[in-house]
C-alpha positions as CSV (number, residue, x, y, z in Angstrom):
1,X,-32.7,169.5,27.2
2,X,-30.6,169.6,24.0
3,X,-27.8,167.0,23.9
4,X,-26.1,168.7,20.9
5,X,-24.0,171.2,22.7
6,X,-23.5,169.0,25.9
7,X,-20.3,166.9,26.1
8,X,-20.3,164.2,28.8
9,X,-17.6,164.2,31.3
10,X,-16.5,160.6,30.4
11,X,-16.2,161.6,26.8
12,X,-14.0,164.4,27.6
13,X,-11.9,162.0,29.8
14,X,-11.6,159.6,26.8
15,X,-10.3,162.5,24.7
16,X,-7.9,163.7,27.3
17,X,-6.6,160.4,28.4
18,X,-4.4,159.5,25.4
19,X,-3.1,163.0,25.4
20,X,-2.1,162.8,28.8
21,X,-0.5,159.3,28.3
22,X,1.4,160.6,25.2
23,X,2.7,163.8,27.0
24,X,3.9,161.9,30.0
25,X,5.6,159.2,27.7
26,X,7.3,161.8,25.8
27,X,8.4,163.6,29.0
28,X,9.7,160.4,30.5
29,X,11.5,159.7,27.1
30,X,13.1,163.2,27.0
31,X,14.3,162.6,30.7
32,X,15.8,159.3,29.9
33,X,17.5,160.8,26.8
34,X,18.8,163.5,28.9
35,X,20.2,161.0,31.4
36,X,21.6,159.0,28.8
37,X,23.5,162.0,27.1
38,X,24.8,163.3,30.5
39,X,26.0,159.8,31.4
40,X,27.7,159.5,27.9
41,X,29.3,162.9,28.3
42,X,30.6,161.9,31.9
43,X,32.0,158.8,30.6
44,X,33.7,160.6,27.6
45,X,35.1,163.2,29.9
46,X,36.4,160.5,32.2
47,X,38.0,158.8,29.3
48,X,39.7,162.2,28.2
49,X,41.1,163.0,31.6
50,X,42.4,159.6,32.5
């Protein structure tokens, strides 16, 4: 049984976990940024029309 070409599942999880966290963090960051930009545009249009 050669362990050279065998990758344990926990090593794979350890490699994939930070990638998943970074992706979800970036995704939530983009969502928050989108909400902020939408809110600022909404406030700006309200200030323009009032």
